[in-house]
N, C-alpha and C positions, 0 to 999 in steps of 0.2 A: 428503533426507529434506527434505519440504515442510514449511509452519508453520501448524500447526493455530489456528484462528483464537481459543483463548482464552488463549494468552499475547499480550499485548500489547506494540507496540512502545513506546518509551523515550517519555513524553510530553514534550511543551515544558516548557521549565524555567518557564515564567509557567502553566501548566495543574495541577490537580491529578489525579494518577493515582487513578481512581476503587477500584482494590483497595486499595489504601494507605490511602483514606479512611475503605474497610469495615474495613479490616485481615485481610482475607483474602486467600487464595494464589491467581495466576493462573489455577489449574485448578481452583478452587472451583466447588463444585455448586451447584444453585438452592438448595437447604437449608439448607447453611452461610451463602450471600450472604443470604437472608432471615433465620436467626439473628442473623449480624452489625449487619445493619440493624436489628432491633429493639432491640438491645441502645444501640445508638448515638444512635437517636429516643428514646428513653424518658430518656436521658443527658443529651441537647442540646435534647430539647423546649421549646419556648417555656414553657407552664404552670409546668415545674418550674424555670426559671431568668427570671424575670421580669426585665427592662428586663438582661439580661446579651447586650450586643451581641453576643459574641463566640460564647455559644453558640447564639444565633440564624442566625449565620452558620454555624457547621458543622453543624447541623439542615439547611438548606438543602443545603448540601455534599452531605451523607451522603443526601439524601432525592434530589438531580439523579442522584449515583451508583447509588443500587435503583434508582431507575426505569429506566437504562440496562442493568446487568449480570442483571438479574430479568428481559429480555426477549431472547428468544435469538438473534433480529433485532438490535435494537440494538447486542448485543452483540459480536455476530462484526462488525458495521462498525466499533463502538469499536475492536477487537481489530486490525483490519485498517488502518483510517484513524488511529487516535486520538481526542481529542474535537475538538470543532467544531460550533457552535450549529447548522449545518444539518445534520450528518451525526445530532444528537440528534433530531430533527425528523421526520428521513427515515429510516427505516428498509429501504430498498430498495424493487424491484416486485414486488407481487404477480401472477406472468404468468398465474397460473389466471383472472385476471378482464382479463385484457387480448385483445381481437381480433385478426382473423388480422393487421391489417396492421402493429399492433404488436408483433405477436410475428416477425412477418418483420424488419421493421427494428430489433427488438434482435438476432435471429440475425445480421442484417447487420452491426450494428456490435459485435458480440463475435467476427466473423470478421476484423474490420479492428484488432483489438487495444485495441477502448476497453472498459474494465472497466466493466460495470451490473449495482451490486448487487442481488441478488434474495432474496424471503423463501421461509423455509421456512412453507407454507400452514398453517392451522390446524387443519385437518381431521387432517392427519398429525402434528402436538403431541399433539392429543388420541387417536388410535389410541396415541400412543409413552406417554401414561400408564395407559391401559386396559391397554395387556401389561404394563407395569412394576409395577402393580398389583395383578394377576392379575384384572383386571372382564373382565366378558362382552364380548368383540369379535368381529367379523365376519373381521379381520386377528390373524393368527398369525405369532410369531417362528420361524424355523425353525432351528433347530439347526444349527451349523458347528464341525466338528470338529477337532481340531487337528492341521495338516499338508494338510488338505481345499480343493481349491477349487474354489467354486460358479459355473456362469455362467447367468447369468440375461438377462433385459429388461425393465426397469424403463420405465412411463409416464411423461409427462414431468412433472410435481409430485404424482406419486404417490412413495411409498416400499415397500423390500422392506426387514422387520426380521428380525434374525439374533439367536439367543441363541449364548453364547460362554459357558462353562463354565472360570474359572480356578481352578487348582490352585495347591497351595502347593508343588508342586516346580517348576512354571513361575517362579514369583517369584525364585529362583536368578541367572538371565540374562533372565529378563523374554521379554515376550513383543509382536508386531506382527499389525498387521492391516492389509493391503494389498488395494488396491482398483484396478481398473485397468479399461481400456477405450479403444478404438480413437483417437475422437476427442470422445467426448459429453465435456460438462459433468453434473457429478454432485458429491454432498456426502456425505461419510463423515460419521456422527454417532454420538455414545457418549451412552446418556442413565442420569443416576441413578438410586436408586433407587426415586425416585417419579414416574421419567418426565420429569424435567425436562432441559433440556439442557446433558448437562457439557461436553462437548467437540464441535465441528465442522471439521471437514477439508475445505477444497477442493480441488476436482480444479485439478490444474497439467499443463501440457503436459511433458511428457520427454523432448525430442529427437525423433527419428523412428520412439521406441517409444508415442508416444500421450499420453492424459492417466492420469493416478495420486493419487491419495489415500493417505496412510497415517499411522497412527498407533504410535508406540513406544513402550511401557511397559518402563520399562528399569532397573536399583537403580544409574544412574550419570546426571552431567550430559549432557546433549544439546544440539545446537542445531535449530532452526528456524528456515526459510525460507520464506517463499511465490514463486509463481511471480512472475519479471520480469516487469513491463508496461510497456516503454519508453516508449509512446503516454502513458501516465500523465503521466508526466513531459515530455514535449513540450508538453504542451495546459498543467501545473500550473508546470514551474519551465524554462523552456526555455533560458535564458541561463546556468544551471549544468550544465556537462559530464555525460553521463549517467554516466560511469564514478563519479562520485561518490553514486550513489545507489544503486548494483549489491548492498549491502550493507545499506539502509534496515531493511529487513525480517528482517537475521540476527538471531536473539538466543537465548544460552544461558539453560537452561530448568532447573529443578531436579529430580532424579531423581522420577519417579513410575510408583509398580505399582500394579495394578489388585489390589482387596481380593481374595480368593479366597472367592467366590462367584460365582452368574451376574448376566453382562450381557446389556446388548441393544445392539445397535447398526442402523444404520438405513444402507440407501444412497436417497440420496433424489436423483428422477429430475429436472437443472435445465436439458437444453434445451428452449428458446424452441420449437421446433417438432416433431422425430423424439423417439421412445422413448431410451432409454440401454439400451446395450447393455455390459454390465459383468462382471467375474469378482471373485470376492473371497476372499481366504486367512486363514484364521488359525492363524499362525505362532511358534511357541515359539522365541525365539531359541536356537539351539544353541549347546553349551560351544567348539566347535571353531570358534567365529567369533569368540574371545576376542582373538585376535591385532588382526584386523581392528579390532576395537572398539575395545580401546587407541589403534590409528593413526586410525581415525576421531577419538577425543577431541583427540589429538596435534595431528590437521588442525584442528579445530575451535575450538581454544584459539589456534593460529595464525591462523586466520583471524578472531576475536574483537582479537587485537591488530590486525591492520591494520586493521578498523574504526576500532579508536578514530584510527589515525593518520590514515586517512583524514578521520574528522573533524574532525583538528587541521588537515593539509592544506586542506582544504575553506575551512576559515576564513582561512588564508596565502592560500589562491589568491582567495579572495572579495574582501582586503583589496587584494592586488597586483593586480586585476585591475580594483578600484575605480580604486586611482591609475592604471594604463595609462589607464582610460576618460577621467580627469581629465587626463590628458597628452596624449591625443589629442584631446581639446576645446579643449585651453590652445593647443595645436599648430595646429589649424585657424584660431583667435584669430591666433597669430602670423603665420602665412601669410599672412592677408587684410592682416593691417597691415602686413608686410614689403612684400608688393606693391603695394599702396596707396601707401606712402612711394615705394617704388622709380618708380611711375607718377607720384606729384606730384614726384621730384626730374626727371624724363626733360620733364616738362611747362613745370618751371622755367626747365632748361637751354634749351628752345625758346622759350621765351619771351626768355630773356638775348640767345640770336640774332637772332631775330627783331627785338626792339628796337634791337640795335646794327646791324643788317642797314638799318632803317627807313629812316636819313638819305641812305644812299648811293642808294638807290630813287629818290628824288626828282631828282637829275641825269641828264641825258639824255648819252649815250654818243654820241662824234663821228661811230662808225659809225651810229650810227641818225638823225643831223640829216644826212648826205650827200644825203638827196633820192631819194628813189623808187628803182624797181627798177632805172633805166636808169645812175643815178647812180656806179657801180660801172664801167661799160664807158667812161664820157668824160670821165676827168680831167685 
């Protein structure tokens, strides 16, 4: 199961978690985030807390958190990459505003495995609000019946909207929304009552099966993981063996069920050049699959343990590698010192021999004093 971008990866120890700052779940809707922010903003507002440095600092933190989590594109980038100054300023590319050359290069880099974040264009977000609020719109949501599969093609930077009806009977085992394509990039988006983005699922490669995005809303904890992109780690952390990054985005999530009402989802075309051909299915989870679901939970718990072990092992590996690098550097120094000492020793011995031989070199041997070439013939 791929990772929805709503649940975020664990932040670094020295960085605040924006969801925790606002006191909301990682699956919180846009309305819940706004409500939480308003309460905290009133509580910590500088006008209500004059000369209170702590309150001013908290007000600043919750304001930053809200500025990110209230924006669908910034929130998606935060959930994927975690907090960073550059990421807070950069929401991703608006492909609709790029020219042909830019699109070609974007498609080329994506093909090479370089992750390039993209935005959902404002027009699509506005259409979602109109549909969810029942306002007049030139776009309509197509009903998606349980178990039915719809095959369609959506233009790049456009969206197809679907309406699903969550019944009480479905809540017992949960439901899944599965969207597939042969090779295209797309986003699967779930909206809240007001049309705000509740969850975004990026498509990812699934072996030879093409690309896929799925959302599972089931009454038990599940794990999510996004597509592994080795190029990202080769660019950012080439000194660490890639095996330490396999589970970076693997994270257990609390059980989430859809409310008993109508919900609206969209398939957003995220290709750089071509349209997106896809199929989408709204699937109530079958009771007959309980045995497999139990195995999935056991497997994911085991993977969680492995992830913790790998985090500890990475620290051990990094320390061992640091000591090894220091040892290699020390060995190189010692190698130079030893070779230089041996060379100096050899030179000194040669000097001893040369100086000891020098007095004898001044004496002329009898054979050389016998005189000329014919001296040896006429003795």
